[in-house]
VOGU-3710 file (C-alpha; in Angstrom, 3 decimals, decimal comma):
1> mtmpvtrtll> 158,130/101,092/224,700  161,391/101,205/222,611  160,460/100,400/219,034  162,693/98,887/216,293  164,677/101,202/214,127  162,432/102,346/211,289  163,773/102,092/207,770  162,345/102,532/204,207  161,173/99,260/202,713  162,626/98,604/199,293
11> pvllsalagp> 160,438/95,869/197,747  162,277/93,328/195,564  160,313/92,050/192,501  161,222/88,450/191,796  160,855/86,885/188,345  157,455/85,591/187,164  158,688/82,098/187,442  159,580/82,738/191,177  155,974/83,808/191,962  154,871/86,696/193,993
21> alaqepvaat> 157,596/88,820/195,435  158,872/88,996/199,112  160,367/92,324/199,937  163,614/92,543/201,806  165,551/95,474/202,954  169,299/96,023/202,550  171,171/95,321/205,729  171,867/98,367/207,812  174,706/98,614/210,250  173,325/99,100/213,715
31> sppagsaalt> 175,079/99,274/217,111  173,662/97,124/219,912  172,393/98,825/223,097  175,057/99,070/225,935  175,688/95,769/227,678  174,024/93,653/224,876  175,781/91,062/222,728  176,188/92,307/219,081  173,393/91,422/216,725  173,653/91,542/212,938
41> qvarfqhqvt> 170,654/92,016/210,834  170,793/89,306/208,159  167,385/90,184/206,285  164,249/92,112/206,836  160,937/90,873/205,377  157,732/92,564/204,654  155,843/89,494/205,854  155,723/87,664/209,049  158,492/85,179/209,491  158,671/82,357/211,963
51> gvtvaqdgri> 161,104/79,481/211,056  164,718/79,634/210,026  167,335/76,794/209,366  170,891/76,703/208,040  171,892/73,676/206,083  175,250/71,922/206,401  176,392/73,883/203,285  175,475/77,136/204,745  172,367/77,815/202,736  169,529/79,664/204,741
61> fvnfprwted> 165,891/78,873/204,494  162,964/80,699/206,168  159,141/80,235/206,207  156,085/82,526/206,404  152,855/81,179/207,951  149,517/82,358/206,792  148,462/84,071/210,108  147,036/87,519/209,532  147,571/87,687/205,876  147,544/85,339/202,803
71> spvsvaelkd> 151,317/85,311/202,610  152,516/85,134/198,846  155,316/82,630/199,748  155,522/79,934/202,405  159,089/78,629/202,126  162,072/80,465/200,733  165,686/80,221/200,459  167,754/83,374/200,971  169,887/84,257/197,904  172,062/87,407/198,155
81> gkpvpypdae> 169,821/88,336/201,154  166,644/88,015/199,224  164,052/85,390/199,755  163,169/83,098/196,801  160,248/80,652/196,817  161,522/77,144/197,512  161,609/74,399/196,160  159,700/76,150/193,379  156,894/78,547/192,691  154,329/75,786/192,299
91> wnswrnarkd> 154,668/74,349/195,794  154,262/77,930/197,113  151,105/78,700/194,954  148,424/77,946/197,521  146,176/80,987/198,315  143,369/80,994/200,750  141,024/82,457/198,104  141,884/79,502/195,934  141,251/76,910/198,564  138,854/74,899/196,374
101> evdpkthfvc> 141,202/74,941/193,370  144,551/73,929/194,836  145,404/70,483/196,095  146,478/70,766/199,739  148,411/67,473/199,471  150,982/68,901/196,963  151,145/72,632/198,105  152,137/74,504/201,215  149,015/75,644/203,058  150,315/77,182/206,313
111> vqsvvadrqg> 153,989/76,366/206,938  155,170/76,859/210,569  158,779/75,707/210,474  161,644/74,450/208,385  164,538/72,321/209,651  167,547/70,824/207,668  168,790/67,549/208,756  172,285/65,804/208,602  171,167/63,783/205,599  170,875/66,675/203,240
121> rlwvvdaaap> 167,055/67,219/203,499  165,027/70,312/204,312  161,990/69,282/206,463  158,856/71,537/206,206  156,132/71,493/208,778  152,769/72,328/207,289  150,171/72,862/210,043  147,581/73,689/207,242  145,612/75,874/209,542  145,625/79,465/208,198
131> amaavvkdgp> 145,028/82,087/210,889  145,533/79,228/213,393  141,992/78,386/212,774  140,408/75,375/211,004  142,792/72,679/209,756  142,340/72,368/205,933  141,364/68,776/205,051  144,389/66,763/203,734  146,790/69,654/204,511  148,779/68,606/207,549
141> klvaidlktn> 151,957/67,171/206,408  155,803/66,923/206,878  157,607/67,438/203,664  161,181/66,455/202,792  163,067/68,322/200,109  166,335/67,036/198,778  168,852/69,785/198,954  170,964/68,452/196,106  168,140/68,280/193,632  165,946/70,888/195,144
151> svaktiafdp> 162,881/68,702/194,728  160,412/67,098/197,076  161,677/63,619/198,052  158,995/62,622/200,496  155,662/63,772/201,877  154,304/62,310/205,082  150,561/63,153/205,467  148,917/63,420/208,809  145,449/62,124/209,278  142,956/63,585/211,802
161> lvapqgsyln> 144,126/61,138/214,484  147,506/62,851/214,328  146,472/66,398/213,421  142,815/66,852/214,466  140,734/70,007/214,201  142,081/72,391/216,751  145,736/71,152/216,216  148,576/73,464/215,076  151,761/71,530/214,278  154,481/73,767/215,356
171> dvrispdgkt> 158,153/72,700/215,095  160,179/69,613/214,319  163,479/67,938/215,163  165,084/65,086/213,322  167,069/62,266/214,926  170,804/62,242/214,037  170,295/59,049/212,034  167,468/60,655/210,083  164,946/57,910/210,947  162,668/59,714/213,448
181> ayltdsgaeg> 160,886/63,079/213,505  159,626/64,829/216,731  157,026/67,564/216,438  155,046/69,665/218,913  151,489/70,644/218,558  150,766/74,118/220,143  147,102/74,081/219,286  144,077/73,804/221,655  145,218/70,396/222,891  148,969/70,377/223,158
191> alvvvdiesg> 150,705/67,210/222,286  153,952/65,588/220,822  153,935/63,795/217,418  156,473/61,105/216,694  157,095/60,047/213,162  158,888/56,885/211,717  160,309/58,551/208,611  160,788/55,325/206,511  157,295/53,939/207,024  155,552/57,301/207,330
201> kakrllagvp> 153,718/56,160/210,430  153,071/58,808/213,188  151,614/58,808/216,575  150,116/61,672/218,645  151,375/61,322/222,156  150,955/63,047/225,641  147,891/64,997/224,132  146,271/67,280/226,757  148,545/66,274/229,661  149,958/69,131/231,837
211> atmpdttvtv> 153,409/68,765/230,278  152,180/69,707/226,825  149,227/72,103/227,747  149,384/75,857/228,686  149,950/76,707/232,316  146,926/78,275/233,665  149,027/80,078/236,300  151,148/81,794/233,688  150,263/85,133/231,988  152,378/86,048/229,024
221> tydgkplrrp> 153,198/89,848/229,302  154,840/92,611/227,346  156,017/95,873/228,767  154,784/94,526/232,092  151,188/94,146/230,885  149,201/91,028/229,922  149,619/90,527/226,226  145,902/90,090/224,995  143,932/89,935/221,813  141,402/92,823/221,091
231> dgrgvefsad> 138,722/90,480/222,384  140,434/89,924/225,679  142,014/86,412/225,221  145,575/86,169/226,148  148,428/83,984/224,665  147,299/80,383/224,763  149,970/78,421/222,686  150,589/74,931/224,115  153,772/72,659/223,461  155,813/74,845/221,188
241> gialspdgkt> 159,604/75,142/221,488  161,466/71,888/220,880  165,101/70,738/221,071  166,920/67,412/220,675  170,274/66,638/222,162  173,122/66,170/219,715  173,259/62,395/220,452  169,462/62,219/219,797  168,730/60,578/223,157  166,853/63,393/224,953
251> lywqaikgkt> 163,959/65,485/223,624  163,075/68,829/225,350  160,016/70,947/224,823  157,794/73,590/226,587  154,603/75,654/226,110  154,866/79,356/225,355  152,121/79,954/227,969  154,190/78,129/230,406  157,286/78,278/232,558  158,642/74,795/232,715
261> lyslptdalt> 160,965/73,026/230,374  160,240/69,224/230,075  162,229/66,357/228,794  161,900/62,686/227,864  164,379/60,151/226,782  163,592/59,540/223,056  163,660/55,700/223,352  160,569/55,992/225,494  158,817/57,698/222,541  159,899/55,863/219,510
271> gwvtaslvpe> 158,579/52,491/220,668  154,968/53,703/220,560  155,103/54,752/216,900  154,981/51,364/215,230  152,686/49,903/218,042  149,633/50,768/215,910  147,231/48,670/217,992  148,027/50,355/221,240  145,661/53,174/222,177  147,301/56,615/222,796
281> tladkslagk> 145,704/56,768/226,258  147,906/53,678/227,220  150,850/55,149/225,593  150,374/58,439/227,428  149,792/56,757/230,834  153,131/54,909/230,328  155,092/57,995/229,108  153,659/60,537/231,789  155,657/59,045/234,523  158,946/59,435/232,481
291> vvsvgengpa> 158,503/63,096/231,804  161,161/65,171/233,724  160,818/68,680/234,630  164,257/70,226/233,844  163,735/73,718/235,140  161,904/76,942/234,774  162,399/79,053/231,671  159,408/81,339/232,108  157,358/81,922/228,854  159,672/80,902/225,979
301> dgllidrdgs> 159,317/80,106/222,268  162,493/78,867/220,391  164,885/76,373/221,870  168,325/75,390/220,558  170,969/73,138/221,983  174,593/73,835/220,854  176,633/71,201/219,037  178,339/69,823/222,171  175,147/69,582/224,085  176,231/71,685/226,976
311> rmyvtspqdd> 174,028/74,759/226,539  170,589/75,487/225,539  169,482/78,872/224,046  166,065/79,922/224,951  164,147/82,873/223,435  162,331/85,125/225,883  159,675/87,117/224,115  158,451/88,968/227,131  161,758/90,981/227,610  163,139/90,930/223,967
321> sikvrdlaak> 166,083/88,613/225,042  167,914/85,368/224,461  169,038/83,375/227,529  171,171/80,388/228,119  170,678/77,233/230,280  173,728/75,203/231,250  172,291/71,602/230,709  175,342/70,038/232,407  174,626/71,660/235,643  171,526/70,365/237,551
331> esglttlvqd> 169,326/72,995/239,005  170,917/75,537/236,654  169,038/78,791/236,059  169,138/81,014/232,978  171,623/83,705/232,146  170,907/86,422/229,681  173,032/86,413/226,582  171,315/89,108/224,505  168,708/91,613/225,489  167,884/94,073/222,756
341> prlrwpdtfs> 164,548/96,007/221,957  165,133/95,020/218,319  164,451/91,347/219,281  160,587/91,727/219,103  159,319/88,244/219,915  162,501/86,277/219,234  161,036/83,090/217,616  163,217/80,376/216,117  166,896/79,455/216,253  169,247/77,688/213,883
351> qgpdgtvyvt> 173,008/77,300/214,125  175,187/77,567/211,018  178,127/75,353/210,166  180,526/77,985/211,427  178,730/78,172/214,907  176,813/81,402/214,058  173,453/81,397/215,691  170,421/82,742/213,627  167,175/83,877/215,240  163,996/85,168/213,614
361> tshiqdsafy> 161,855/87,994/215,171  158,204/87,288/214,390  156,818/90,441/216,104  153,728/88,442/217,369  152,927/91,307/219,946  152,783/93,645/216,945  150,428/91,492/214,856  146,762/92,061/214,156  146,096/89,097/216,575  147,121/91,282/219,475
371> kdgapnalpt> 146,960/94,929/218,333  144,118/96,801/216,867  145,034/98,520/213,632  148,120/96,478/213,114  148,917/95,809/209,378  147,992/92,344/207,943  151,438/92,193/206,293  153,858/92,482/209,236  157,540/93,383/208,698  159,965/91,127/210,505
381> elwsfkppaa> 163,669/90,290/210,612  166,297/87,623/210,722  169,360/88,239/213,096  172,531/86,467/213,858  175,081/86,588/216,672  178,283/84,799/217,488  177,874/82,840/220,828  180,562/83,185/223,364  182,924/80,290/223,938  181,953/77,853/226,601
391> sr> 183,461/78,479/230,049  184,719/74,962/230,302
//
């Protein structure tokens, strides 16, 4: 197995007001392997990163879930290449050991993703399930932070009907008009969650149907071998990666333990959110017939549609690669854009205002979940690359 380049960690001590420090290495110049598109290392962290987003003003935000460690910071803004707790130290002050002392409604418990919208807000998905285990009561939520004032503008709490025990809210996309949020649940029973942002109403849809559940015929591998936990369990993530077309009309998603990319017209989803008296089973029956199988991606994590809507970027953790699907061509397969051993579990995408694509590497296969003796605090990276021009 080709391992990432080893470098000396230089921890960075943040001020007392910023809370516990997150270490980040200076960016080192590295050459991509032959035949691979160039990657630029933007940041290296001493903790396990998952989400990244770039706001319209170019500011970069990342998040660190509480998986195999009690991460000292959940959401951070990168400043001069260093992660600084965001929006402040208090929102980031939850600690597992202080569970009975800290209010989960007003603190980040276990953040899985961050996404900036067109309205100048940063949205934070708090699955509130440390170690992907029990959901902390009153913890699951979607938090909007005003990027002008750097303060929390809105918190949408999810009750057990939306985020039950066994759930793990994963990723989110916001409609172009800023009125609707779409989330995936990659927990034991996969689902989609649709949120009316103004009212705060949310509905859990397509729970437990084949399109949101793991595909039992798929085994996620690494180095040609099944990727398994020390107790023998394999990768079992349900609906995970999610993408929204630039016009907001089509939602895409897939399970990591899966191979098929699915889609739905968003107008088929949004009508059910305010229909509070309609049981989810009736909604699911109506929606199931509208789900489209777009094509096969193989096991994939992050999804990103470029601004003109023609291409979808797909992370492929099994072979350290980023692939591209031509959405305009029916029956189109995938082409490999970047394949590099430094992309250890490429996780989440974001595209900056200048077109640069950013991707986190969460090193899930190197974590204590899947490797005996792995450190609880897992070093990870943020990379960027310039996508090639469209062929048409």
